[in-house]
N, C-alpha and C positions, 0 to 999 in steps of 0.2 A: 761136387761130390754127391752121390746118390743118397737119397733119404734112407736112414737106417730102418731096419724092420721094426724096432721098438717104437719108433715115431709113427710109422704107418699103422701100427696096431692101436694107437691112441684113439682113432676114429671108432674102431670096433669096441674099445673100452667105453667110450662115451655112449654108444648105443646100448651096451650092456647095462650101464648105470641108469639110463633112462628107463629101460625095461624093468630093472629092479625097483626103481622109484614108483613106476606105474603099478607093479605088483604089490608094493607096500601100501599104496593108496587103496587098492582094491581090498587088501586085507583089513585095513582100518575101517573101511566102509562096512565090510562084512561083520566086523566086531561090533560096530554101532548098531547094525541091523539086529544082531543077536541080542544085544542088550535091550533093544526096543521090544523085540518079540518076547523075551523073558519077562519084561515089565508088563506087557499086555497079558501074558499068561497069569502072572501073579495077581493082576487086577481082576481077571475073570474068576480066579480061585477065591479071592477075597469076597467078590460080589456073590458068588455061589454060597459061600459059608454064611454070609450075612442073610442072604435070602432064605437059606435053610433054617437059620435061627428064627427069622420072622415067621416062616411057614409053620414051624413047630409051635410057636406061641399062638398063632391065630387058628390053628387047626381045630381047636376044641370048640370054638363058637362059630364055625363057618359052615355054610351049606355045601352040599355035594357038588354043585356046579362050580363053586369057587375052589374047592379042593381039586377038582379035575383041571381047572385052569392053572392052579399053582403047579400041579404035577406035570402038566404039559410044558409049562415054562421051564421047570427044572430039567426036564428031558432035553429041551432045545439048548439050554445052557450047558448041559453035559456034552451035547454034540459039538457045541461051539468050543468047549474046552478040548475035546478030542481033536478037532480041526486045528486048534492053535498048537497043540502038542505036535501034530504032524508037521505044521509049518515050522515050528521050532527045530524039529529034527532035520528038515531040509536046509534050514539056515545053518545049522551046525555042520552039516555035510559040506555046504558051500564054503563055509569058513575054513574047513580042513583043506579043501581044494585050493583055496586062496593061499593058505599057509604053505602048502606044498609047492605051489608055483613060485611064491616069493623065495622059499629056500633054494629052489633050483636057480633062480635068477641071481640070488646072493652068492651062491657057490660058483656060478659061472663068472660073475664079476671078479670074485676073489682069485679064481684060477687065472683069469686074464691078467690081473695085477701082478700076480706072482710070476707069470710067464714073462711079462714085460720087464720086471725087475731082473730076472735071470738074463734076459737078452741084453739089457743095458750093461750088466756086469761083464758078459761075454764081449760085447762090443767095445767096452772100455778096455778090457784086457788086450784085445786085438789092436786097438789104437795105441796103447802103451807099448806093445811089442813093435809096432811099425815105427813109432817115434824113437824107440831105443835103437832099432836097426839104422834109422836115418842118422842118429847121433854117432853111432859106431862107424858108419860109412864116412861121415864127415870127419871124424877123428882120424880114420885111416887115411883119408885123402890128405889131411894136413900133415900127418906123419910122413906120408910119401913125399910131399913137397919139401918138408923141412927136416927130414930124417937125418940120421948120422951119415956123414960123408957128403952131404949136400951143402951147397953154399946158399946163403940167403941173399 
């Protein structure tokens, strides 16, 4: 007997499952990267706040050269914060792309599973009808051989 369509689609389902798992892994990695970048931004912000506090305290008894050095460092720190915020925005965008891809893969797999389930139900119904016809034919043949008016 030829392989049923639902059985042939199992291979397609396996591929869809692997694709979904790969997309889920990428999504997890993107989430980790986002957490790392958020942590790095928080560290930079804390460092800047601490440095500003130190700068305010030392500003009174420091010469002009040291104040310019502090000011330049604060400016570079501000630029680093801006760069980190940009990087964080890019990682968030990548995370959304990964989430969207995973959702697509998830819905595709679920659709395949639903389609295979429907096909199996249809195939089982066809098989039951075929078996019932065969039983009816067999019963009719027996009735024809041993029906009324026939000798055994």
